[in-house]
N, CA, C and O atoms as a CHARMM CRD file, in Angstrom:
* protein
*
  336
    1    1 UNK  N    -49.24000-213.68000 236.05100 PROA 1      0.00000
    2    1 UNK  CA   -49.60700-215.55300 236.14100 PROA 1      0.00000
    3    1 UNK  C    -49.90600-215.64500 237.29000 PROA 1      0.00000
    4    1 UNK  O    -49.56800-214.65800 237.94400 PROA 1      0.00000
    5    2 UNK  N    -50.66400-216.82000 238.12200 PROA 2      0.00000
    6    2 UNK  CA   -51.29900-216.99100 239.34600 PROA 2      0.00000
    7    2 UNK  C    -49.80400-217.71300 240.09800 PROA 2      0.00000
    8    2 UNK  O    -48.69700-218.08200 239.70800 PROA 2      0.00000
    9    3 UNK  N    -50.63500-217.63400 241.52000 PROA 3      0.00000
   10    3 UNK  CA   -49.02800-218.31100 242.17500 PROA 3      0.00000
   11    3 UNK  C    -49.58900-219.41500 242.17500 PROA 3      0.00000
   12    3 UNK  O    -48.95500-220.01800 243.04000 PROA 3      0.00000
   13    4 UNK  N    -50.63900-220.36100 241.65000 PROA 4      0.00000
   14    4 UNK  CA   -49.89100-221.82400 241.33900 PROA 4      0.00000
   15    4 UNK  C    -49.55300-222.02500 240.23900 PROA 4      0.00000
   16    4 UNK  O    -49.59600-223.18000 239.81500 PROA 4      0.00000
   17    5 UNK  N    -49.05900-220.85300 239.33000 PROA 5      0.00000
   18    5 UNK  CA   -48.74500-221.06200 238.01900 PROA 5      0.00000
   19    5 UNK  C    -49.28800-221.04300 236.64000 PROA 5      0.00000
   20    5 UNK  O    -48.74400-221.12500 235.53900 PROA 5      0.00000
   21    6 UNK  N    -50.22900-220.94200 236.92900 PROA 6      0.00000
   22    6 UNK  CA   -51.38800-221.41900 235.97500 PROA 6      0.00000
   23    6 UNK  C    -51.91400-219.62900 235.38600 PROA 6      0.00000
   24    6 UNK  O    -52.14500-218.47800 235.75500 PROA 6      0.00000
   25    7 UNK  N    -51.84700-220.67200 234.08300 PROA 7      0.00000
   26    7 UNK  CA   -52.48400-218.62200 233.22600 PROA 7      0.00000
   27    7 UNK  C    -53.40900-218.94100 232.19600 PROA 7      0.00000
   28    7 UNK  O    -53.18700-219.88400 231.43600 PROA 7      0.00000
   29    8 UNK  N    -54.84100-217.94700 232.06900 PROA 8      0.00000
   30    8 UNK  CA   -55.84100-218.05400 231.03900 PROA 8      0.00000
   31    8 UNK  C    -55.31900-218.23700 229.55200 PROA 8      0.00000
   32    8 UNK  O    -54.68700-217.34100 228.99300 PROA 8      0.00000
   33    9 UNK  N    -55.44800-218.76300 229.28700 PROA 9      0.00000
   34    9 UNK  CA   -55.43600-218.02900 227.94600 PROA 9      0.00000
   35    9 UNK  C    -56.92900-218.83800 226.76500 PROA 9      0.00000
   36    9 UNK  O    -57.48900-219.85500 227.17300 PROA 9      0.00000
   37   10 UNK  N    -57.28100-218.30400 225.62300 PROA 10     0.00000
   38   10 UNK  CA   -57.73500-218.77000 224.46000 PROA 10     0.00000
   39   10 UNK  C    -57.17600-219.50000 223.37500 PROA 10     0.00000
   40   10 UNK  O    -56.11900-219.20000 222.81900 PROA 10     0.00000
   41   11 UNK  N    -58.04400-220.65000 223.02800 PROA 11     0.00000
   42   11 UNK  CA   -57.14200-220.83600 221.74600 PROA 11     0.00000
   43   11 UNK  C    -58.14800-221.23800 220.61000 PROA 11     0.00000
   44   11 UNK  O    -58.94500-222.17500 220.56900 PROA 11     0.00000
   45   12 UNK  N    -57.88600-220.30100 219.74900 PROA 12     0.00000
   46   12 UNK  CA   -58.36200-220.12300 218.50900 PROA 12     0.00000
   47   12 UNK  C    -58.52300-221.61700 217.50200 PROA 12     0.00000
   48   12 UNK  O    -57.60000-222.38500 217.23200 PROA 12     0.00000
   49   13 UNK  N    -59.76700-221.72700 217.12700 PROA 13     0.00000
   50   13 UNK  CA   -59.88400-222.83900 215.96400 PROA 13     0.00000
   51   13 UNK  C    -60.15600-222.46000 215.17500 PROA 13     0.00000
   52   13 UNK  O    -60.70900-221.36200 215.10600 PROA 13     0.00000
   53   14 UNK  N    -59.84600-223.32200 214.04800 PROA 14     0.00000
   54   14 UNK  CA   -60.19100-222.68500 212.59300 PROA 14     0.00000
   55   14 UNK  C    -60.34500-224.13300 212.02400 PROA 14     0.00000
   56   14 UNK  O    -59.35600-224.50300 211.39000 PROA 14     0.00000
   57   15 UNK  N    -61.16100-224.85000 212.09400 PROA 15     0.00000
   58   15 UNK  CA   -61.18600-226.10000 211.26300 PROA 15     0.00000
   59   15 UNK  C    -61.70600-226.18800 209.43800 PROA 15     0.00000
   60   15 UNK  O    -62.73600-225.77700 208.90300 PROA 15     0.00000
   61   16 UNK  N    -60.63200-226.82100 208.91700 PROA 16     0.00000
   62   16 UNK  CA   -61.24300-226.38900 207.33600 PROA 16     0.00000
   63   16 UNK  C    -60.97600-227.74100 206.88900 PROA 16     0.00000
   64   16 UNK  O    -61.09600-227.98200 205.68800 PROA 16     0.00000
   65   17 UNK  N    -60.57900-228.78500 207.81100 PROA 17     0.00000
   66   17 UNK  CA   -60.82700-230.49100 207.13200 PROA 17     0.00000
   67   17 UNK  C    -61.29000-231.22900 207.80700 PROA 17     0.00000
   68   17 UNK  O    -60.54700-231.84500 208.57100 PROA 17     0.00000
   69   18 UNK  N    -63.16000-231.56100 207.81900 PROA 18     0.00000
   70   18 UNK  CA   -63.95800-232.34300 208.50500 PROA 18     0.00000
   71   18 UNK  C    -63.67900-233.33900 208.83000 PROA 18     0.00000
   72   18 UNK  O    -64.18400-233.84500 209.83300 PROA 18     0.00000
   73   19 UNK  N    -62.71100-233.99600 208.02800 PROA 19     0.00000
   74   19 UNK  CA   -62.37400-235.34400 208.04300 PROA 19     0.00000
   75   19 UNK  C    -61.53700-235.17400 209.50800 PROA 19     0.00000
   76   19 UNK  O    -61.93100-235.88900 210.43000 PROA 19     0.00000
   77   20 UNK  N    -60.39400-234.25700 209.76400 PROA 20     0.00000
   78   20 UNK  CA   -59.61600-234.65200 211.39000 PROA 20     0.00000
   79   20 UNK  C    -60.32100-234.17000 212.30100 PROA 20     0.00000
   80   20 UNK  O    -59.73900-233.72000 213.28800 PROA 20     0.00000
   81   21 UNK  N    -61.69100-234.13000 212.23300 PROA 21     0.00000
   82   21 UNK  CA   -62.52600-233.50000 213.49100 PROA 21     0.00000
   83   21 UNK  C    -62.29500-234.79900 214.97600 PROA 21     0.00000
   84   21 UNK  O    -62.23700-234.66900 216.19900 PROA 21     0.00000
   85   22 UNK  N    -62.24500-235.58900 214.34800 PROA 22     0.00000
   86   22 UNK  CA   -62.43800-236.76500 215.80200 PROA 22     0.00000
   87   22 UNK  C    -61.03500-236.80300 215.92600 PROA 22     0.00000
   88   22 UNK  O    -60.85300-236.76800 217.14300 PROA 22     0.00000
   89   23 UNK  N    -59.73500-236.86400 215.26200 PROA 23     0.00000
   90   23 UNK  CA   -58.84700-236.23800 216.45300 PROA 23     0.00000
   91   23 UNK  C    -58.33900-234.64800 216.80800 PROA 23     0.00000
   92   23 UNK  O    -57.40100-234.35300 217.54800 PROA 23     0.00000
   93   24 UNK  N    -59.27900-233.65500 216.02500 PROA 24     0.00000
   94   24 UNK  CA   -58.82300-232.88000 216.83000 PROA 24     0.00000
   95   24 UNK  C    -59.99800-233.06400 218.34900 PROA 24     0.00000
   96   24 UNK  O    -59.43600-232.65300 219.36500 PROA 24     0.00000
   97   25 UNK  N    -61.17000-233.49000 218.56000 PROA 25     0.00000
   98   25 UNK  CA   -61.93100-233.89400 219.33800 PROA 25     0.00000
   99   25 UNK  C    -61.17400-234.36900 220.75800 PROA 25     0.00000
  100   25 UNK  O    -61.20300-233.85300 221.87500 PROA 25     0.00000
  101   26 UNK  N    -60.45000-235.62100 220.23400 PROA 26     0.00000
  102   26 UNK  CA   -59.97700-236.72200 221.18000 PROA 26     0.00000
  103   26 UNK  C    -58.41300-235.69600 221.65500 PROA 26     0.00000
  104   26 UNK  O    -57.92100-236.16100 222.68300 PROA 26     0.00000
  105   27 UNK  N    -57.81200-234.76000 221.23400 PROA 27     0.00000
  106   27 UNK  CA   -57.30900-234.34400 221.13700 PROA 27     0.00000
  107   27 UNK  C    -57.41700-233.38700 222.79200 PROA 27     0.00000
  108   27 UNK  O    -56.73700-233.42600 223.81800 PROA 27     0.00000
  109   28 UNK  N    -58.60300-232.59900 222.37300 PROA 28     0.00000
  110   28 UNK  CA   -59.50000-231.70200 223.28000 PROA 28     0.00000
  111   28 UNK  C    -59.95900-232.51600 224.13200 PROA 28     0.00000
  112   28 UNK  O    -60.12800-231.95300 225.21300 PROA 28     0.00000
  113   29 UNK  N    -60.30600-233.85000 224.13600 PROA 29     0.00000
  114   29 UNK  CA   -60.83900-234.14100 224.94000 PROA 29     0.00000
  115   29 UNK  C    -59.56800-234.65700 226.34600 PROA 29     0.00000
  116   29 UNK  O    -59.97600-234.57600 227.50400 PROA 29     0.00000
  117   30 UNK  N    -57.83100-235.24700 226.04500 PROA 30     0.00000
  118   30 UNK  CA   -57.02900-235.47900 226.18000 PROA 30     0.00000
  119   30 UNK  C    -56.37900-233.85500 227.73800 PROA 30     0.00000
  120   30 UNK  O    -55.70400-233.87400 228.76800 PROA 30     0.00000
  121   31 UNK  N    -57.13400-232.79200 226.94500 PROA 31     0.00000
  122   31 UNK  CA   -56.69600-231.61900 227.61300 PROA 31     0.00000
  123   31 UNK  C    -57.77700-231.39300 228.83600 PROA 31     0.00000
  124   31 UNK  O    -57.75300-230.53800 229.72200 PROA 31     0.00000
  125   32 UNK  N    -58.72300-232.43100 228.59600 PROA 32     0.00000
  126   32 UNK  CA   -60.30600-231.66000 229.20300 PROA 32     0.00000
  127   32 UNK  C    -60.00600-231.21100 230.69700 PROA 32     0.00000
  128   32 UNK  O    -60.64500-230.17800 230.89700 PROA 32     0.00000
  129   33 UNK  N    -59.28800-231.57800 231.81800 PROA 33     0.00000
  130   33 UNK  CA   -58.96800-231.05600 233.19500 PROA 33     0.00000
  131   33 UNK  C    -58.76500-230.05100 233.16700 PROA 33     0.00000
  132   33 UNK  O    -59.06000-229.42000 234.18200 PROA 33     0.00000
  133   34 UNK  N    -58.04700-229.18400 231.82200 PROA 34     0.00000
  134   34 UNK  CA   -57.90800-227.91300 231.80600 PROA 34     0.00000
  135   34 UNK  C    -58.60200-227.24200 231.16300 PROA 34     0.00000
  136   34 UNK  O    -58.31600-226.04500 231.16600 PROA 34     0.00000
  137   35 UNK  N    -59.75100-227.66800 230.37300 PROA 35     0.00000
  138   35 UNK  CA   -60.53700-226.35600 229.84600 PROA 35     0.00000
  139   35 UNK  C    -61.75400-225.65900 230.08700 PROA 35     0.00000
  140   35 UNK  O    -62.77800-226.14900 229.61200 PROA 35     0.00000
  141   36 UNK  N    -61.80400-224.90000 230.55700 PROA 36     0.00000
  142   36 UNK  CA   -62.53200-224.00200 231.19200 PROA 36     0.00000
  143   36 UNK  C    -63.96900-223.98700 230.24200 PROA 36     0.00000
  144   36 UNK  O    -64.83200-224.13500 231.10800 PROA 36     0.00000
  145   37 UNK  N    -64.45800-223.91800 229.33900 PROA 37     0.00000
  146   37 UNK  CA   -65.70200-224.24600 227.97400 PROA 37     0.00000
  147   37 UNK  C    -64.72600-223.70400 226.83900 PROA 37     0.00000
  148   37 UNK  O    -63.58900-223.28700 226.62100 PROA 37     0.00000
  149   38 UNK  N    -66.25200-224.06900 226.13500 PROA 38     0.00000
  150   38 UNK  CA   -65.57700-224.66200 224.68300 PROA 38     0.00000
  151   38 UNK  C    -66.73400-223.65400 224.01200 PROA 38     0.00000
  152   38 UNK  O    -67.77200-223.34600 224.59800 PROA 38     0.00000
  153   39 UNK  N    -66.32700-223.16200 222.56800 PROA 39     0.00000
  154   39 UNK  CA   -67.33800-222.57000 221.72700 PROA 39     0.00000
  155   39 UNK  C    -66.85200-222.86300 220.17900 PROA 39     0.00000
  156   39 UNK  O    -65.85300-222.67000 219.48600 PROA 39     0.00000
  157   40 UNK  N    -68.37800-223.54000 220.03400 PROA 40     0.00000
  158   40 UNK  CA   -68.12900-223.88300 217.89800 PROA 40     0.00000
  159   40 UNK  C    -69.10100-222.85000 217.58600 PROA 40     0.00000
  160   40 UNK  O    -70.11200-222.49700 218.19300 PROA 40     0.00000
  161   41 UNK  N    -68.58700-222.45200 216.53200 PROA 41     0.00000
  162   41 UNK  CA   -69.47700-222.10900 215.34800 PROA 41     0.00000
  163   41 UNK  C    -69.77100-222.42300 213.65600 PROA 41     0.00000
  164   41 UNK  O    -69.02500-221.93200 212.80900 PROA 41     0.00000
  165   42 UNK  N    -70.75700-223.15600 213.33800 PROA 42     0.00000
  166   42 UNK  CA   -70.28400-223.62500 212.08400 PROA 42     0.00000
  167   42 UNK  C    -70.31500-222.79300 210.97400 PROA 42     0.00000
  168   42 UNK  O    -71.49500-222.96600 210.67000 PROA 42     0.00000
  169   43 UNK  N    -69.98900-222.20000 210.33800 PROA 43     0.00000
  170   43 UNK  CA   -69.82200-221.40600 209.06800 PROA 43     0.00000
  171   43 UNK  C    -70.35600-221.89800 208.08400 PROA 43     0.00000
  172   43 UNK  O    -69.84000-220.97100 207.46000 PROA 43     0.00000
  173   44 UNK  N    -70.98700-222.55500 207.18000 PROA 44     0.00000
  174   44 UNK  CA   -71.73800-222.99700 206.41600 PROA 44     0.00000
  175   44 UNK  C    -71.29000-222.27800 204.98600 PROA 44     0.00000
  176   44 UNK  O    -70.91800-222.86500 203.96900 PROA 44     0.00000
  177   45 UNK  N    -71.43500-220.78400 205.19500 PROA 45     0.00000
  178   45 UNK  CA   -71.23900-220.19500 203.75200 PROA 45     0.00000
  179   45 UNK  C    -70.00900-220.94200 203.66400 PROA 45     0.00000
  180   45 UNK  O    -69.83200-221.95800 202.99200 PROA 45     0.00000
  181   46 UNK  N    -69.11600-220.31000 204.45200 PROA 46     0.00000
  182   46 UNK  CA   -67.46300-220.73900 204.00500 PROA 46     0.00000
  183   46 UNK  C    -67.29200-222.43600 204.30600 PROA 46     0.00000
  184   46 UNK  O    -66.08100-222.47300 204.08800 PROA 46     0.00000
  185   47 UNK  N    -67.52100-223.36100 204.53000 PROA 47     0.00000
  186   47 UNK  CA   -67.26400-224.93300 204.76400 PROA 47     0.00000
  187   47 UNK  C    -66.30400-224.50900 206.19400 PROA 47     0.00000
  188   47 UNK  O    -65.50400-223.94300 205.44900 PROA 47     0.00000
  189   48 UNK  N    -65.96700-224.38900 206.96000 PROA 48     0.00000
  190   48 UNK  CA   -65.40900-223.80500 208.05700 PROA 48     0.00000
  191   48 UNK  C    -65.90400-223.93400 209.70700 PROA 48     0.00000
  192   48 UNK  O    -67.01800-223.50700 210.01000 PROA 48     0.00000
  193   49 UNK  N    -65.18600-224.42700 210.54500 PROA 49     0.00000
  194   49 UNK  CA   -66.16900-224.87000 212.13600 PROA 49     0.00000
  195   49 UNK  C    -65.23900-223.83800 212.32100 PROA 49     0.00000
  196   49 UNK  O    -64.38100-223.71200 211.44800 PROA 49     0.00000
  197   50 UNK  N    -65.23400-223.03500 213.32900 PROA 50     0.00000
  198   50 UNK  CA   -64.47400-221.62500 213.84400 PROA 50     0.00000
  199   50 UNK  C    -64.77900-222.29600 215.34200 PROA 50     0.00000
  200   50 UNK  O    -65.91700-222.74000 215.49000 PROA 50     0.00000
  201   51 UNK  N    -63.58000-222.43700 216.79600 PROA 51     0.00000
  202   51 UNK  CA   -64.46700-222.76400 217.34000 PROA 51     0.00000
  203   51 UNK  C    -62.94600-221.78800 218.95600 PROA 51     0.00000
  204   51 UNK  O    -61.85500-221.26700 218.72700 PROA 51     0.00000
  205   52 UNK  N    -63.40200-221.90700 219.81600 PROA 52     0.00000
  206   52 UNK  CA   -62.52400-221.39900 220.38100 PROA 52     0.00000
  207   52 UNK  C    -62.99500-221.84000 222.25200 PROA 52     0.00000
  208   52 UNK  O    -64.03300-222.05300 222.87800 PROA 52     0.00000
  209   53 UNK  N    -61.35400-221.78900 222.57100 PROA 53     0.00000
  210   53 UNK  CA   -60.99700-222.74200 223.86700 PROA 53     0.00000
  211   53 UNK  C    -60.70400-222.24100 225.28800 PROA 53     0.00000
  212   53 UNK  O    -59.51500-222.14800 225.59300 PROA 53     0.00000
  213   54 UNK  N    -61.20500-222.06000 225.77800 PROA 54     0.00000
  214   54 UNK  CA   -60.82800-221.38900 226.78500 PROA 54     0.00000
  215   54 UNK  C    -60.51100-222.15800 227.93800 PROA 54     0.00000
  216   54 UNK  O    -61.35400-222.80800 228.55700 PROA 54     0.00000
  217   55 UNK  N    -59.09800-222.08000 228.28500 PROA 55     0.00000
  218   55 UNK  CA   -58.27900-222.86800 229.14100 PROA 55     0.00000
  219   55 UNK  C    -57.11000-222.42200 230.37200 PROA 55     0.00000
  220   55 UNK  O    -56.30300-221.51400 230.16900 PROA 55     0.00000
  221   56 UNK  N    -57.14400-222.99800 231.32300 PROA 56     0.00000
  222   56 UNK  CA   -56.78600-222.61900 232.59800 PROA 56     0.00000
  223   56 UNK  C    -55.28100-223.43900 232.96000 PROA 56     0.00000
  224   56 UNK  O    -55.32900-224.46700 233.63600 PROA 56     0.00000
  225   57 UNK  N    -54.41000-223.08800 232.63100 PROA 57     0.00000
  226   57 UNK  CA   -53.08800-224.05100 232.54800 PROA 57     0.00000
  227   57 UNK  C    -51.61100-223.69100 232.93400 PROA 57     0.00000
  228   57 UNK  O    -51.29500-222.51900 233.14300 PROA 57     0.00000
  229   58 UNK  N    -50.77600-224.65200 233.01800 PROA 58     0.00000
  230   58 UNK  CA   -49.57100-223.71800 232.57000 PROA 58     0.00000
  231   58 UNK  C    -49.37100-223.93300 231.54100 PROA 58     0.00000
  232   58 UNK  O    -49.62300-224.88500 230.80300 PROA 58     0.00000
  233   59 UNK  N    -48.77000-222.80300 231.40800 PROA 59     0.00000
  234   59 UNK  CA   -48.14600-222.61900 230.47500 PROA 59     0.00000
  235   59 UNK  C    -47.81100-223.67900 229.34700 PROA 59     0.00000
  236   59 UNK  O    -48.42100-224.01100 228.33000 PROA 59     0.00000
  237   60 UNK  N    -46.46000-224.13700 229.98000 PROA 60     0.00000
  238   60 UNK  CA   -45.80700-225.04900 229.18800 PROA 60     0.00000
  239   60 UNK  C    -47.26500-226.94000 228.45600 PROA 60     0.00000
  240   60 UNK  O    -47.07000-227.72800 227.52900 PROA 60     0.00000
  241   61 UNK  N    -48.30100-226.87000 229.32900 PROA 61     0.00000
  242   61 UNK  CA   -49.32900-227.19800 229.06800 PROA 61     0.00000
  243   61 UNK  C    -50.59000-226.54600 227.89800 PROA 61     0.00000
  244   61 UNK  O    -51.37900-227.21200 227.22800 PROA 61     0.00000
  245   62 UNK  N    -50.45400-225.20000 227.94200 PROA 62     0.00000
  246   62 UNK  CA   -51.32300-224.32700 226.84100 PROA 62     0.00000
  247   62 UNK  C    -50.57700-224.80400 225.60400 PROA 62     0.00000
  248   62 UNK  O    -50.96300-225.60100 224.74900 PROA 62     0.00000
  249   63 UNK  N    -49.42200-224.14400 225.69200 PROA 63     0.00000
  250   63 UNK  CA   -48.32900-224.57000 224.70500 PROA 63     0.00000
  251   63 UNK  C    -48.15400-225.71900 223.97400 PROA 63     0.00000
  252   63 UNK  O    -47.92300-225.77600 222.76600 PROA 63     0.00000
  253   64 UNK  N    -48.29100-226.80100 224.88700 PROA 64     0.00000
  254   64 UNK  CA   -48.55900-228.63800 223.90400 PROA 64     0.00000
  255   64 UNK  C    -49.49200-228.40800 223.35100 PROA 64     0.00000
  256   64 UNK  O    -49.34200-228.14800 222.15700 PROA 64     0.00000
  257   65 UNK  N    -51.00000-228.38200 223.95300 PROA 65     0.00000
  258   65 UNK  CA   -52.21100-228.66300 222.94900 PROA 65     0.00000
  259   65 UNK  C    -51.80100-227.71200 222.39500 PROA 65     0.00000
  260   65 UNK  O    -50.83900-228.06600 221.71400 PROA 65     0.00000
  261   66 UNK  N    -52.01300-226.53400 222.28200 PROA 66     0.00000
  262   66 UNK  CA   -51.80500-225.24900 221.14100 PROA 66     0.00000
  263   66 UNK  C    -50.82800-226.36500 219.86900 PROA 66     0.00000
  264   66 UNK  O    -51.36400-226.82200 218.85900 PROA 66     0.00000
  265   67 UNK  N    -49.75000-226.54400 220.14700 PROA 67     0.00000
  266   67 UNK  CA   -49.11400-227.19700 219.29800 PROA 67     0.00000
  267   67 UNK  C    -48.99300-228.35900 218.45700 PROA 67     0.00000
  268   67 UNK  O    -48.25600-228.65400 217.51700 PROA 67     0.00000
  269   68 UNK  N    -50.55200-229.30900 219.47400 PROA 68     0.00000
  270   68 UNK  CA   -50.72800-230.57600 218.98800 PROA 68     0.00000
  271   68 UNK  C    -51.83700-230.12800 217.66100 PROA 68     0.00000
  272   68 UNK  O    -51.58600-230.55700 216.53500 PROA 68     0.00000
  273   69 UNK  N    -52.89100-229.36600 217.86200 PROA 69     0.00000
  274   69 UNK  CA   -54.00800-228.86100 217.15500 PROA 69     0.00000
  275   69 UNK  C    -53.37600-228.09900 216.08700 PROA 69     0.00000
  276   69 UNK  O    -54.05800-227.75200 215.12300 PROA 69     0.00000
  277   70 UNK  N    -51.78300-227.71900 216.18400 PROA 70     0.00000
  278   70 UNK  CA   -51.77200-226.84000 215.08600 PROA 70     0.00000
  279   70 UNK  C    -51.24000-227.88700 214.41500 PROA 70     0.00000
  280   70 UNK  O    -50.82400-227.31900 213.40400 PROA 70     0.00000
  281   71 UNK  N    -51.00600-228.88500 214.30800 PROA 71     0.00000
  282   71 UNK  CA   -49.97500-230.17600 213.62300 PROA 71     0.00000
  283   71 UNK  C    -51.14700-231.03000 212.97200 PROA 71     0.00000
  284   71 UNK  O    -50.88600-231.85600 212.09700 PROA 71     0.00000
  285   72 UNK  N    -52.34400-230.83000 213.38300 PROA 72     0.00000
  286   72 UNK  CA   -53.57200-231.44800 212.58400 PROA 72     0.00000
  287   72 UNK  C    -53.73600-230.96600 211.38400 PROA 72     0.00000
  288   72 UNK  O    -53.73600-229.74700 211.21300 PROA 72     0.00000
  289   73 UNK  N    -53.92300-231.93400 210.24000 PROA 73     0.00000
  290   73 UNK  CA   -53.55800-231.42600 208.79900 PROA 73     0.00000
  291   73 UNK  C    -55.16800-230.36300 208.75400 PROA 73     0.00000
  292   73 UNK  O    -56.12100-230.53000 209.51600 PROA 73     0.00000
  293   74 UNK  N    -55.09700-229.55400 207.91000 PROA 74     0.00000
  294   74 UNK  CA   -56.60900-229.08300 207.71200 PROA 74     0.00000
  295   74 UNK  C    -56.98000-228.09100 209.37000 PROA 74     0.00000
  296   74 UNK  O    -57.87700-227.25700 209.25200 PROA 74     0.00000
  297   75 UNK  N    -56.43000-228.18800 210.53700 PROA 75     0.00000
  298   75 UNK  CA   -56.88100-227.23700 211.02400 PROA 75     0.00000
  299   75 UNK  C    -55.66400-226.23400 211.43100 PROA 75     0.00000
  300   75 UNK  O    -54.46800-226.50100 211.31100 PROA 75     0.00000
  301   76 UNK  N    -56.33100-224.77600 212.03900 PROA 76     0.00000
  302   76 UNK  CA   -55.05700-223.66900 212.02200 PROA 76     0.00000
  303   76 UNK  C    -56.05000-223.44600 213.66400 PROA 76     0.00000
  304   76 UNK  O    -57.27100-223.56700 213.76400 PROA 76     0.00000
  305   77 UNK  N    -55.02500-223.08400 214.84600 PROA 77     0.00000
  306   77 UNK  CA   -55.23800-223.22900 215.72800 PROA 77     0.00000
  307   77 UNK  C    -53.61900-221.71800 216.42300 PROA 77     0.00000
  308   77 UNK  O    -52.39400-221.83500 216.40400 PROA 77     0.00000
  309   78 UNK  N    -54.42200-220.66900 216.85500 PROA 78     0.00000
  310   78 UNK  CA   -53.61200-219.62900 217.66700 PROA 78     0.00000
  311   78 UNK  C    -54.33700-219.60300 218.76200 PROA 78     0.00000
  312   78 UNK  O    -55.47600-219.99400 219.01900 PROA 78     0.00000
  313   79 UNK  N    -53.14700-218.86000 219.63500 PROA 79     0.00000
  314   79 UNK  CA   -53.16400-218.65000 220.96800 PROA 79     0.00000
  315   79 UNK  C    -53.18300-217.42600 221.93100 PROA 79     0.00000
  316   79 UNK  O    -52.08100-217.26000 222.45300 PROA 79     0.00000
  317   80 UNK  N    -53.75900-216.87700 222.16300 PROA 80     0.00000
  318   80 UNK  CA   -53.48900-215.51600 223.39500 PROA 80     0.00000
  319   80 UNK  C    -53.91200-216.04500 224.71200 PROA 80     0.00000
  320   80 UNK  O    -54.80500-216.84200 225.00200 PROA 80     0.00000
  321   81 UNK  N    -52.72500-215.16400 225.71500 PROA 81     0.00000
  322   81 UNK  CA   -53.16100-215.33700 227.08100 PROA 81     0.00000
  323   81 UNK  C    -53.39300-214.19000 227.38700 PROA 81     0.00000
  324   81 UNK  O    -53.29200-213.15900 226.72400 PROA 81     0.00000
  325   82 UNK  N    -53.87300-214.44800 228.92900 PROA 82     0.00000
  326   82 UNK  CA   -54.48100-213.32500 229.38700 PROA 82     0.00000
  327   82 UNK  C    -53.32100-212.43000 230.18600 PROA 82     0.00000
  328   82 UNK  O    -52.24100-212.99900 230.03000 PROA 82     0.00000
  329   83 UNK  N    -53.16700-211.11000 231.06100 PROA 83     0.00000
  330   83 UNK  CA   -51.82200-211.39900 232.13700 PROA 83     0.00000
  331   83 UNK  C    -52.44900-211.62600 233.49100 PROA 83     0.00000
  332   83 UNK  O    -51.86100-211.31300 234.52700 PROA 83     0.00000
  333   84 UNK  N    -53.68900-212.19400 233.47300 PROA 84     0.00000
  334   84 UNK  CA   -53.62500-212.49500 235.11400 PROA 84     0.00000
  335   84 UNK  C    -53.40200-213.22800 235.03700 PROA 84     0.00000
  336   84 UNK  O    -53.20900-213.92200 236.03500 PROA 84     0.00000
C-alpha cells in the first residue's frame, strides 16, 4: 500500500444484461476520479461485454465500487489487487 493509503486494483466486469448498462455507467461515473483507465471488449459471439477497470483508491472505496457493481442484475464483477 502506498503512503497515501491507496491501492492499485483491477476490476473485471462481465455484462450479460444490456438493459443495465446505464446503471453500470452511472456507477462508474460516480467513481471516475479514482479510475485510471477502462477497456471494453464486446464479445458478440457470446452476447456479453467484458470490461476491465484499473483503479487507484483506498481499499474501502475499491470494495464499495466492486460491491455496487456486483449487485447490479446481470453484471458480474471481481477485483484483484496489486501488492504495491
